[in-house]
Backbone as CSV, one residue per row, in Angstrom:
resi,resn,N_x,N_y,N_z,CA_x,CA_y,CA_z,C_x,C_y,C_z
1,UNK,-5.872,22.617,7.200,-4.913,21.580,7.589,-4.140,22.050,8.815
2,UNK,-4.146,21.237,9.882,-3.398,21.582,11.073,-2.152,20.711,11.111
3,UNK,-0.989,21.352,11.018,0.277,20.645,11.027,0.889,20.735,12.406
4,UNK,1.421,19.620,12.896,1.971,19.575,14.234,3.293,18.847,14.192
5,UNK,4.263,19.306,14.970,5.591,18.729,14.933,5.846,17.755,16.073
6,UNK,5.038,17.772,17.113,5.320,16.996,18.314,5.300,15.493,18.031
7,UNK,6.333,14.777,18.506,6.423,13.351,18.287,5.397,12.576,19.112
8,UNK,4.898,13.187,20.210,3.976,12.448,21.066,2.669,12.130,20.353
9,UNK,2.422,12.760,19.215,1.201,12.445,18.466,1.246,11.035,17.882
10,UNK,2.400,10.376,17.920,2.553,9.056,17.311,2.611,7.921,18.340
11,UNK,2.623,8.227,19.602,2.811,7.188,20.597,1.676,6.172,20.598
12,UNK,0.499,6.577,20.172,-0.650,5.675,20.176,-0.565,4.591,19.106
13,UNK,0.325,4.762,18.123,0.401,3.811,17.014,0.854,2.428,17.472
14,UNK,1.618,2.368,18.547,2.131,1.086,19.025,1.005,0.138,19.447
15,UNK,-0.130,0.686,19.832,-1.246,-0.143,20.298,-2.107,-0.672,19.161
16,UNK,-1.874,-0.202,17.946,-2.693,-0.647,16.819,-2.448,-2.125,16.527
17,UNK,-3.531,-2.854,16.306,-3.418,-4.302,16.114,-3.554,-4.725,14.658
18,UNK,-4.457,-4.094,13.921,-4.713,-4.519,12.539,-4.106,-3.500,11.579
19,UNK,-3.133,-3.938,10.806,-2.336,-3.036,9.979,-2.447,-3.439,8.509
20,UNK,-2.784,-2.486,7.659,-2.754,-2.688,6.209,-1.544,-1.945,5.662
21,UNK,-0.704,-2.656,4.916,0.499,-2.061,4.315,0.337,-2.095,2.804
22,UNK,0.534,-0.952,2.164,0.448,-0.879,0.707,1.815,-0.576,0.113
23,UNK,2.216,-1.374,-0.875,3.506,-1.201,-1.530,3.282,-1.057,-3.023
24,UNK,3.808,0.016,-3.608,3.625,0.297,-5.022,4.693,-0.334,-5.897
25,UNK,4.466,-0.251,-7.195,5.389,-0.851,-8.166,6.789,-0.271,-8.043
26,UNK,6.885,1.051,-7.876,8.211,1.672,-7.807,8.983,1.253,-6.570
27,UNK,8.267,0.801,-5.531,8.932,0.332,-4.315,9.371,-1.115,-4.437
28,UNK,8.811,-1.838,-5.401,9.123,-3.260,-5.585,10.169,-3.504,-6.658
29,UNK,10.415,-2.501,-7.505,11.272,-2.705,-8.666,12.389,-1.668,-8.725
30,UNK,13.403,-2.011,-9.500,14.438,-1.037,-9.837,13.929,-0.181,-10.996
31,UNK,14.701,0.844,-11.356,14.280,1.735,-12.429,14.181,1.020,-13.774
32,UNK,14.901,-0.090,-13.906,14.843,-0.844,-15.168,13.656,-1.800,-15.230
33,UNK,12.821,-1.794,-14.198,11.633,-2.626,-14.192,11.811,-3.997,-13.581
34,UNK,13.048,-4.389,-13.250,13.292,-5.701,-12.641,13.001,-5.644,-11.145
35,UNK,12.598,-6.773,-10.586,12.218,-6.826,-9.179,13.407,-6.568,-8.256
36,UNK,13.151,-5.814,-7.199,14.134,-5.567,-6.148,13.967,-6.670,-5.094
37,UNK,14.656,-7.770,-5.281,14.465,-8.938,-4.431,14.925,-8.694,-3.001
38,UNK,15.935,-7.875,-2.830,16.406,-7.554,-1.483,15.307,-6.878,-0.681
39,UNK,14.615,-5.941,-1.304,13.548,-5.225,-0.601,12.375,-6.152,-0.293
40,UNK,12.051,-7.041,-1.228,10.944,-7.971,-0.997,11.286,-8.917,0.151
41,UNK,12.524,-9.388,0.200,12.932,-10.272,1.298,12.856,-9.544,2.640
42,UNK,13.315,-8.297,2.668,13.248,-7.513,3.899,11.803,-7.274,4.315
43,UNK,10.934,-7.030,3.332,9.514,-6.824,3.616,8.909,-8.077,4.248
44,UNK,9.258,-9.244,3.712,8.744,-10.500,4.260,9.159,-10.663,5.714
45,UNK,10.395,-10.318,6.015,10.877,-10.415,7.407,10.111,-9.466,8.318
46,UNK,9.935,-8.229,7.878,9.261,-7.228,8.704,7.810,-7.619,8.973
47,UNK,7.073,-8.006,7.928,5.664,-8.337,8.103,5.489,-9.600,8.939
48,UNK,6.391,-10.571,8.759,6.340,-11.772,9.593,6.613,-11.430,11.048
49,UNK,7.543,-10.538,11.291,7.857,-10.132,12.663,6.666,-9.446,13.317
50,UNK,5.954,-8.621,12.553,4.740,-7.996,13.075,3.691,-9.050,13.404
51,UNK,3.556,-10.032,12.513,2.595,-11.110,12.761,2.972,-11.900,14.006
52,UNK,4.269,-12.157,14.192,4.736,-12.858,15.385,4.474,-12.053,16.650
53,UNK,4.403,-10.755,16.498,4.149,-9.859,17.628,2.659,-9.795,17.970
54,UNK,1.829,-10.484,17.182,0.404,-10.527,17.471,-0.438,-9.572,16.654
55,UNK,0.159,-8.949,15.646,-0.582,-8.030,14.797,-1.284,-8.789,13.669
56,UNK,-2.430,-8.288,13.243,-3.046,-8.723,11.993,-2.436,-7.900,10.873
57,UNK,-1.887,-8.551,9.869,-1.161,-7.850,8.802,-1.778,-8.196,7.454
58,UNK,-2.046,-7.171,6.658,-2.564,-7.339,5.297,-1.658,-6.535,4.366
59,UNK,-1.161,-7.165,3.318,-0.308,-6.488,2.345,-1.081,-6.254,1.057
60,UNK,-1.137,-5.004,0.621,-1.687,-4.662,-0.685,-0.496,-4.363,-1.595
61,UNK,-0.293,-5.218,-2.569,0.919,-5.138,-3.385,0.604,-4.920,-4.856
62,UNK,1.204,-3.896,-5.416,1.174,-3.682,-6.859,2.301,-4.503,-7.494
63,UNK,2.539,-4.289,-8.783,3.706,-4.863,-9.422,3.457,-5.943,-10.446
64,UNK,2.214,-6.474,-10.528,1.974,-7.598,-11.433,2.226,-7.233,-12.889
65,UNK,1.764,-6.060,-13.309,1.928,-5.668,-14.716,3.406,-5.462,-15.050
66,UNK,4.131,-4.792,-14.161,5.553,-4.548,-14.397,6.329,-5.860,-14.438
67,UNK,6.018,-6.769,-13.517,6.704,-8.069,-13.492,6.358,-8.869,-14.744
68,UNK,5.081,-8.841,-15.146,4.670,-9.563,-16.346,5.324,-9.013,-17.600
69,UNK,5.421,-7.688,-17.687,6.061,-7.073,-18.845,7.524,-7.498,-18.945
70,UNK,8.190,-7.564,-17.795,9.585,-8.006,-17.776,9.701,-9.469,-18.174
71,UNK,8.810,-10.315,-17.634,8.868,-11.747,-17.938,8.576,-12.012,-19.419
72,UNK,7.711,-11.185,-20.017,7.359,-11.343,-21.427,8.381,-10.699,-22.359
73,UNK,9.372,-10.024,-21.787,10.405,-9.397,-22.596,9.959,-8.138,-23.303
74,UNK,8.932,-7.461,-22.755,8.444,-6.236,-23.374,9.380,-5.075,-23.048
75,UNK,9.522,-4.166,-23.979,10.443,-3.043,-23.799,9.935,-2.057,-22.759
76,UNK,8.623,-1.973,-22.609,8.052,-1.049,-21.634,6.705,-1.584,-21.156
77,UNK,6.186,-0.968,-20.122,4.889,-1.356,-19.592,3.804,-1.149,-20.654
78,UNK,2.930,-2.130,-20.885,1.871,-1.969,-21.893,0.973,-0.784,-21.572
79,UNK,0.459,-0.144,-22.594,-0.417,1.007,-22.410,-1.880,0.679,-22.733
80,UNK,-2.106,-0.350,-23.550,-3.482,-0.726,-23.900,-4.030,-1.712,-22.866
81,UNK,-5.351,-1.773,-22.756,-5.991,-2.600,-21.738,-5.629,-4.070,-21.907
82,UNK,-5.718,-4.576,-23.142,-5.434,-5.990,-23.371,-3.990,-6.333,-22.990
83,UNK,-3.073,-5.436,-23.336,-1.666,-5.669,-22.998,-1.440,-5.678,-21.499
84,UNK,-2.093,-4.746,-20.792,-1.966,-4.708,-19.337,-2.534,-5.965,-18.695
85,UNK,-3.681,-6.420,-19.206,-4.318,-7.595,-18.628,-3.478,-8.849,-18.872
86,UNK,-2.893,-8.949,-20.055,-2.040,-10.100,-20.355,-0.786,-10.089,-19.478
87,UNK,-0.164,-8.920,-19.362,1.037,-8.805,-18.533,0.721,-9.102,-17.073
88,UNK,-0.446,-8.649,-16.619,-0.847,-8.909,-15.237,-1.053,-10.388,-14.983
89,UNK,-1.672,-11.084,-15.946,-1.927,-12.518,-15.783,-0.626,-13.285,-15.605
90,UNK,0.398,-12.903,-16.364,1.704,-13.545,-16.241,2.400,-13.087,-14.962
91,UNK,2.391,-11.786,-14.725,3.144,-11.216,-13.614,2.606,-11.566,-12.243
92,UNK,1.284,-11.699,-12.121,0.716,-11.994,-10.809,1.183,-13.355,-10.309
93,UNK,1.242,-14.332,-11.205,1.707,-15.667,-10.814,3.164,-15.634,-10.373
94,UNK,3.980,-14.891,-11.122,5.403,-14.787,-10.782,5.573,-14.071,-9.446
95,UNK,4.855,-12.971,-9.273,4.983,-12.173,-8.061,4.587,-12.978,-6.827
96,UNK,3.486,-13.716,-6.909,3.048,-14.508,-5.760,4.028,-15.643,-5.456
97,UNK,4.618,-16.214,-6.482,5.616,-17.264,-6.256,6.810,-16.708,-5.492
98,UNK,7.220,-15.499,-5.851,8.354,-14.874,-5.175,7.991,-14.544,-3.731
99,UNK,6.809,-13.965,-3.520,6.374,-13.702,-2.147,6.325,-15.001,-1.341
100,UNK,5.746,-16.039,-1.932,5.627,-17.328,-1.251,6.994,-17.834,-0.810
101,UNK,7.973,-17.761,-1.702,9.309,-18.260,-1.387,9.944,-17.500,-0.235
102,UNK,9.824,-16.168,-0.240,10.458,-15.385,0.813,9.740,-15.546,2.153
103,UNK,8.421,-15.556,2.131,7.694,-15.719,3.392,7.898,-17.116,3.971
104,UNK,8.061,-18.127,3.123,8.317,-19.481,3.609,9.619,-19.553,4.392
105,UNK,10.573,-18.692,4.038,11.846,-18.654,4.758,11.629,-18.394,6.242
106,UNK,10.572,-17.632,6.555,10.268,-17.287,7.948,9.055,-18.064,8.461
107,UNK,8.704,-19.133,7.754,7.601,-20.005,8.160,6.282,-19.247,8.288
108,UNK,6.072,-18.287,7.408,4.852,-17.484,7.431,3.953,-17.844,6.255
109,UNK,2.712,-18.177,6.552,1.744,-18.521,5.513,1.181,-17.244,4.884
110,UNK,1.004,-17.268,3.557,0.416,-16.142,2.841,-0.697,-16.662,1.936
111,UNK,-1.580,-15.756,1.522,-2.672,-16.104,0.609,-2.857,-14.963,-0.387
112,UNK,-3.281,-15.309,-1.578,-3.549,-14.300,-2.599,-5.035,-13.978,-2.638
113,UNK,-5.349,-12.670,-2.650,-6.724,-12.216,-2.832,-6.733,-11.158,-3.927
114,UNK,-7.477,-11.399,-5.002,-7.610,-10.452,-6.093,-9.010,-9.853,-6.057
115,UNK,-9.085,-8.543,-6.106,-10.354,-7.841,-5.941,-10.596,-6.859,-7.081
116,UNK,-11.863,-6.537,-7.295,-12.250,-5.436,-8.173,-13.203,-4.532,-7.395
117,UNK,-13.416,-3.356,-7.905,-14.188,-2.350,-7.190,-15.619,-2.796,-6.912
118,UNK,-16.193,-3.602,-7.809,-17.578,-4.003,-7.618,-17.773,-4.879,-6.382
119,UNK,-16.702,-5.502,-5.902,-16.796,-6.278,-4.667,-17.172,-5.373,-3.501
120,UNK,-16.635,-4.176,-3.497,-16.915,-3.232,-2.408,-18.268,-2.546,-2.596
121,UNK,-18.733,-2.492,-3.834,-20.001,-1.816,-4.109,-21.216,-2.699,-3.821
122,UNK,-21.024,-4.013,-3.868,-22.130,-4.937,-3.652,-22.095,-5.448,-2.210
123,UNK,-23.135,-5.206,-1.417,-23.128,-5.572,0.002,-22.852,-7.053,0.252
124,UNK,-23.453,-7.930,-0.563,-23.269,-9.365,-0.336,-21.838,-9.795,-0.637
125,UNK,-21.293,-9.330,-1.751,-19.923,-9.695,-2.116,-18.922,-9.070,-1.145
126,UNK,-19.240,-7.877,-0.687,-18.383,-7.210,0.297,-18.319,-8.039,1.584
127,UNK,-19.471,-8.526,2.030,-19.512,-9.334,3.251,-18.736,-10.631,3.073
128,UNK,-18.902,-11.282,1.918,-18.190,-12.524,1.658,-16.671,-12.303,1.658
129,UNK,-16.249,-11.206,1.039,-14.814,-10.887,1.021,-14.302,-10.653,2.436
130,UNK,-15.079,-9.904,3.221,-14.679,-9.643,4.602,-14.575,-10.918,5.411
131,UNK,-15.500,-11.853,5.189,-15.454,-13.131,5.897,-14.206,-13.929,5.545
132,UNK,-13.817,-13.873,4.265,-12.607,-14.582,3.837,-11.372,-13.992,4.504
133,UNK,-11.275,-12.670,4.518,-10.159,-12.016,5.195,-10.118,-12.416,6.664
134,UNK,-11.271,-12.377,7.317,-11.333,-12.679,8.754,-10.865,-14.096,9.037
135,UNK,-11.289,-15.045,8.188,-10.886,-16.436,8.377,-9.374,-16.593,8.208
136,UNK,-8.809,-15.952,7.198,-7.370,-16.039,6.961,-6.577,-15.444,8.117
137,UNK,-7.007,-14.276,8.584,-6.301,-13.629,9.683,-6.372,-14.462,10.954
138,UNK,-7.515,-15.093,11.188,-7.667,-15.956,12.363,-6.737,-17.164,12.291
139,UNK,-6.386,-17.584,11.081,-5.480,-18.716,10.888,-4.013,-18.302,10.884
140,UNK,-3.752,-17.012,11.097,-2.369,-16.539,11.121,-1.778,-16.287,9.757
141,UNK,-2.629,-16.171,8.745,-2.173,-15.966,7.366,-2.058,-14.470,7.074
142,UNK,-1.085,-14.088,6.269,-0.982,-12.719,5.762,-1.591,-12.685,4.367
143,UNK,-2.751,-12.064,4.184,-3.322,-11.938,2.834,-2.515,-10.940,2.001
144,UNK,-2.243,-11.303,0.760,-1.573,-10.404,-0.175,-2.598,-10.033,-1.240
145,UNK,-2.924,-8.751,-1.312,-4.053,-8.277,-2.108,-3.550,-7.489,-3.318
146,UNK,-4.218,-7.686,-4.425,-3.971,-6.865,-5.605,-5.295,-6.724,-6.351
147,UNK,-5.359,-5.745,-7.218,-6.535,-5.645,-8.068,-6.498,-6.756,-9.115
148,UNK,-7.662,-7.289,-9.439,-7.738,-8.334,-10.448,-7.697,-7.686,-11.834
149,UNK,-6.494,-7.347,-12.282,-6.324,-6.591,-13.527,-6.795,-7.351,-14.758
150,UNK,-6.810,-8.680,-14.693,-7.175,-9.451,-15.882,-8.642,-9.298,-16.247
151,UNK,-9.488,-8.890,-15.297,-10.909,-8.681,-15.593,-11.345,-7.249,-15.294
152,UNK,-10.428,-6.453,-14.779,-10.782,-5.102,-14.365,-11.025,-4.199,-15.572
153,UNK,-12.061,-3.368,-15.470,-12.371,-2.369,-16.485,-12.549,-1.030,-15.789
154,UNK,-12.860,0.009,-16.553,-13.073,1.323,-15.953,-14.201,1.284,-14.929
155,UNK,-15.196,0.423,-15.165,-16.333,0.340,-14.251,-16.020,-0.521,-13.031
156,UNK,-15.192,-1.548,-13.223,-14.930,-2.510,-12.152,-13.652,-2.214,-11.389
157,UNK,-12.809,-1.344,-11.911,-11.478,-1.196,-11.353,-11.240,0.078,-10.577
158,UNK,-10.113,0.072,-9.839,-9.582,1.260,-9.191,-8.559,1.877,-10.132
159,UNK,-8.364,3.174,-10.025,-7.372,3.821,-10.879,-5.959,3.453,-10.439
160,UNK,-5.781,3.065,-9.182,-4.488,2.643,-8.648,-4.726,1.934,-7.310
161,UNK,-3.676,1.327,-6.786,-3.829,0.511,-5.590,-3.845,1.301,-4.289
162,UNK,-3.554,2.597,-4.341,-3.707,3.408,-3.129,-5.164,3.381,-2.675
163,UNK,-6.074,3.590,-3.626,-7.501,3.552,-3.302,-7.909,2.160,-2.848
164,UNK,-7.398,1.121,-3.508,-7.708,-0.248,-3.111,-7.303,-0.490,-1.667
165,UNK,-6.120,-0.039,-1.285,-5.652,-0.266,0.085,-6.547,0.428,1.103
166,UNK,-7.048,1.611,0.770,-7.935,2.324,1.687,-9.254,1.576,1.850
167,UNK,-9.786,1.052,0.744,-11.045,0.308,0.823,-10.869,-1.006,1.578
168,UNK,-9.734,-1.659,1.403,-9.451,-2.879,2.160,-9.362,-2.558,3.652
169,UNK,-8.676,-1.466,3.984,-8.554,-1.062,5.384,-9.923,-0.790,6.002
170,UNK,-10.787,-0.129,5.239,-12.139,0.156,5.733,-12.946,-1.134,5.890
171,UNK,-12.833,-2.027,4.916,-13.559,-3.290,4.957,-13.213,-4.079,6.211
172,UNK,-11.941,-4.050,6.605,-11.464,-4.873,7.706,-11.448,-4.141,9.039
173,UNK,-11.871,-2.881,9.048,-11.831,-2.126,10.292,-10.425,-1.995,10.831
174,UNK,-9.471,-1.736,9.941,-8.065,-1.645,10.334,-7.824,-0.465,11.276
175,UNK,-6.765,-0.569,12.040,-6.363,0.529,12.919,-5.432,1.496,12.207
176,UNK,-4.630,0.966,11.281,-3.662,1.815,10.580,-3.495,1.353,9.144
177,UNK,-3.299,2.323,8.267,-2.948,2.087,6.869,-1.588,2.727,6.636
178,UNK,-0.615,1.905,6.228,0.733,2.406,5.953,0.970,2.323,4.455
179,UNK,1.079,3.470,3.811,1.310,3.536,2.367,2.786,3.845,2.140
180,UNK,3.494,2.881,1.566,4.920,3.047,1.328,5.143,3.613,-0.071
181,UNK,6.064,4.558,-0.156,6.255,5.334,-1.375,7.738,5.453,-1.684
182,UNK,8.060,6.129,-2.787,9.457,6.385,-3.107,9.930,7.716,-2.535
183,UNK,9.065,8.415,-1.800,9.449,9.638,-1.077,9.034,9.504,0.379
184,UNK,9.690,10.230,1.240,9.462,10.098,2.679,8.260,10.924,3.121
185,UNK,7.083,10.532,2.656,5.868,11.208,3.077,5.431,12.292,2.117
186,UNK,4.620,13.207,2.637,4.089,14.329,1.870,4.926,15.570,2.145
187,UNK,5.223,16.310,1.094,6.043,17.517,1.210,5.220,18.752,0.858
188,UNK,5.714,19.910,1.272,5.018,21.157,0.965,5.351,21.669,-0.439
189,UNK,6.038,20.858,-1.216,6.358,21.138,-2.615,6.830,19.847,-3.252
190,UNK,7.160,19.880,-4.517,7.631,18.686,-5.210,9.119,18.493,-4.909
191,UNK,9.484,17.475,-4.110,10.905,17.297,-3.753,11.773,16.922,-4.945
192,UNK,11.158,16.442,-6.033,11.933,16.106,-7.223,12.345,17.352,-8.006
193,UNK,11.644,18.458,-7.763,11.937,19.704,-8.470,12.435,20.802,-7.543
194,UNK,12.027,20.747,-6.292,12.381,21.784,-5.338,13.178,21.187,-4.181
195,UNK,14.500,21.399,-4.158,15.335,20.821,-3.090,15.017,21.396,-1.715
196,UNK,14.307,22.513,-1.672,13.961,23.138,-0.391,12.604,22.680,0.134
197,UNK,11.933,21.785,-0.592,10.638,21.283,-0.136,10.814,20.555,1.187
198,UNK,9.898,20.771,2.115,9.999,20.206,3.458,8.898,19.171,3.694
199,UNK,9.275,18.156,4.435,8.328,17.114,4.799,7.262,17.660,5.744
200,UNK,6.029,17.222,5.550,4.933,17.550,6.465,4.787,16.350,7.399
201,UNK,5.234,16.456,8.659,5.273,15.286,9.533,3.911,14.841,10.047
202,UNK,2.959,15.774,10.125,1.678,15.455,10.754,0.578,16.316,10.169
203,UNK,-0.565,15.725,9.951,-1.735,16.489,9.529,-2.959,15.915,10.215
204,UNK,-3.828,16.787,10.628,-5.062,16.385,11.294,-6.154,16.248,10.240
205,UNK,-6.121,15.122,9.515,-7.070,14.906,8.434,-6.551,15.455,7.111
206,UNK,-7.323,15.208,6.051,-6.967,15.653,4.702,-7.968,16.702,4.250
207,UNK,-7.459,17.888,3.929,-8.332,18.954,3.451,-7.817,19.481,2.118
208,UNK,-8.467,20.515,1.588,-8.102,21.054,0.276,-6.702,21.641,0.273
209,UNK,-6.269,22.191,1.393,-4.930,22.785,1.458,-3.871,21.703,1.306
210,UNK,-4.054,20.595,2.014,-3.092,19.496,1.914,-3.116,18.882,0.510
211,UNK,-4.305,18.720,-0.061,-4.402,18.146,-1.399,-3.742,19.028,-2.452
212,UNK,-3.705,20.308,-2.200,-3.165,21.242,-3.192,-1.663,21.089,-3.395
213,UNK,-0.968,20.476,-2.423,0.479,20.316,-2.566,0.832,19.027,-3.289
214,UNK,-0.176,18.186,-3.588,0.085,16.866,-4.151,0.293,16.939,-5.658
215,UNK,1.108,15.980,-6.164,1.359,15.896,-7.598,1.196,14.480,-8.083
216,UNK,1.694,14.190,-9.277,1.554,12.861,-9.867,2.757,11.990,-9.595
217,UNK,2.754,10.771,-10.194,3.854,9.841,-10.014,5.079,10.320,-10.782
218,UNK,6.244,10.176,-10.142,7.483,10.587,-10.789,8.105,9.464,-11.612
219,UNK,7.532,8.281,-11.554,8.105,7.128,-12.235,7.222,6.675,-13.387
220,UNK,7.874,6.184,-14.443,7.120,5.635,-15.575,6.479,4.305,-15.214
221,UNK,6.963,3.673,-14.147,6.422,2.381,-13.735,5.212,2.546,-12.834
222,UNK,5.171,3.624,-12.058,4.091,3.812,-11.105,2.869,4.445,-11.736
223,UNK,1.728,4.308,-11.038,0.484,4.899,-11.539,-0.063,5.943,-10.578
224,UNK,0.512,6.052,-9.401,0.001,6.992,-8.412,0.997,8.091,-8.120
225,UNK,0.731,8.831,-7.089,1.591,9.911,-6.647,1.053,10.420,-5.327
226,UNK,1.523,11.606,-4.915,1.066,12.161,-3.646,-0.443,12.375,-3.644
227,UNK,-0.994,12.761,-4.780,-2.429,13.040,-4.841,-3.245,11.779,-4.544
228,UNK,-2.892,10.663,-5.193,-3.655,9.432,-4.974,-3.470,8.907,-3.560
229,UNK,-2.296,9.113,-2.991,-2.060,8.667,-1.617,-2.872,9.487,-0.627
230,UNK,-2.972,10.784,-0.864,-3.789,11.625,0.015,-5.271,11.326,-0.164
231,UNK,-5.682,11.025,-1.397,-7.079,10.653,-1.616,-7.410,9.370,-0.853
232,UNK,-6.471,8.419,-0.855,-6.662,7.187,-0.093,-6.669,7.476,1.399
233,UNK,-5.766,8.357,1.827,-5.708,8.728,3.245,-7.002,9.387,3.701
234,UNK,-7.614,10.143,2.828,-8.889,10.801,3.170,-9.978,9.760,3.425
235,UNK,-10.026,8.734,2.554,-11.001,7.657,2.737,-10.775,6.959,4.078
236,UNK,-9.510,6.617,4.333,-9.190,5.850,5.537,-9.378,6.663,6.813
237,UNK,-8.873,7.888,6.829,-8.941,8.676,8.065,-10.374,9.038,8.426
238,UNK,-11.213,9.251,7.417,-12.614,9.558,7.708,-13.362,8.335,8.225
239,UNK,-12.764,7.145,8.027,-13.331,5.918,8.579,-12.691,5.560,9.922
240,UNK,-11.862,6.457,10.441,-11.255,6.229,11.745,-9.958,5.467,11.708
241,UNK,-9.246,5.499,10.574,-8.013,4.728,10.407,-6.831,5.677,10.258
242,UNK,-5.880,5.613,11.186,-4.661,6.407,11.054,-3.920,6.006,9.793
243,UNK,-3.411,6.976,9.058,-2.701,6.695,7.812,-1.311,7.304,7.860
244,UNK,-0.318,6.487,7.534,1.070,6.947,7.488,1.589,6.759,6.075
245,UNK,2.132,7.808,5.501,2.761,7.742,4.180,4.259,7.906,4.402
246,UNK,5.035,6.873,4.037,6.462,6.879,4.352,7.253,6.250,3.225
247,UNK,8.571,6.448,3.275,9.457,5.898,2.253,9.607,4.396,2.444
248,UNK,9.605,3.663,1.345,9.610,2.201,1.416,10.974,1.603,1.703
249,UNK,12.011,2.383,1.596,13.359,1.867,1.795,14.004,2.475,3.038
250,UNK,14.350,1.609,4.033,14.169,0.166,4.059,12.790,-0.195,4.596
251,UNK,12.295,-1.417,4.336,10.972,-1.798,4.823,10.827,-1.774,6.346
252,UNK,11.941,-1.791,7.062,11.877,-1.715,8.529,11.262,-0.409,9.004
253,UNK,11.028,0.538,8.082,10.345,1.778,8.445,8.953,1.466,8.999
254,UNK,8.370,0.336,8.593,7.056,-0.049,9.103,7.107,-0.226,10.615
255,UNK,8.118,-0.942,11.083,8.284,-1.146,12.520,8.603,0.170,13.211
256,UNK,9.413,1.000,12.557,9.799,2.289,13.142,8.585,3.178,13.389
257,UNK,7.724,3.330,12.359,6.594,4.255,12.503,5.571,3.725,13.495
258,UNK,5.403,2.402,13.549,4.479,1.843,14.524,5.030,1.971,15.943
259,UNK,6.348,2.121,16.036,6.976,2.346,17.338,7.015,3.804,17.750
260,UNK,6.486,4.687,16.895,6.415,6.105,17.240,7.470,6.978,16.608
261,UNK,8.330,6.404,15.746,9.378,7.211,15.115,8.769,8.261,14.199
262,UNK,9.386,9.434,14.205,8.891,10.554,13.406,9.401,10.434,11.970
263,UNK,8.856,9.477,11.240,9.230,9.267,9.844,7.985,9.372,8.975
264,UNK,8.170,9.931,7.783,7.048,10.064,6.872,6.031,11.074,7.376
265,UNK,4.802,10.937,6.890,3.706,11.831,7.261,2.602,11.021,7.922
266,UNK,2.236,11.390,9.140,1.109,10.779,9.820,-0.120,11.656,9.613
267,UNK,-1.178,11.063,9.084,-2.446,11.757,8.946,-3.389,11.120,9.951
268,UNK,-3.709,11.876,10.967,-4.447,11.333,12.103,-5.911,11.078,11.732
269,UNK,-6.414,9.950,12.212,-7.791,9.571,11.907,-8.791,10.421,12.667
270,UNK,-9.960,10.552,12.087,-11.080,11.103,12.819,-11.584,10.030,13.768
271,UNK,-12.382,10.400,14.731,-12.921,9.414,15.666,-13.778,8.422,14.905
272,UNK,-13.670,7.142,15.292,-14.433,6.094,14.620,-15.911,6.339,14.828
């Protein structure tokens, strides 16, 4: 792993046109599991502003199961498959309604796309999905993507949406993948346990050394952690897609990092 501190390594990000943004459950909700509406509204403003600037924007959003569990009055997130699928069926509708309402405030059209892993494994279905994305983007729509949890199984599903976002970025030939987290990038230790852990601002690809510093999710609501984000970054960067892992609060960090600000961790892509 080659770590570099120079800010000039980020100046090229401003020219990127097609951006995939991934937001996890912990970034969408408070610790009690209820939706953070302020953050969602700010996210809608930021993504609409990017779209107005001429960028192609795709949002990969988690949160359906957590929202469904809250709407159903469950004490905690379901642990069994049937419970997760039921909560997702309820929560996905609620989540999309909320996104729709906030994006409408800025006159931005959105669309829902639910995917499973087999879509990417089958060449014909992969092509059809790519065509749908292309048509939506050409119409100025922001696709909002989630895994189709109601039919997803171990064979058809992703273990978390970090991997889904990387596959979506690869499918669309994105220039950048921005994974928003509850920590400001990747650290050389666990910042929740070690106050002296330092942020790694830049890495030239993902190797075993970088993966060795990764851990699991610190939240009971989330399913990923630094390890899953780096695994997703490895997929994306090897496909020629710059990947930035940054803190989700405030969502304006998306504009900051695309403008070259030294926030989070930039993992530089290999040549396409």
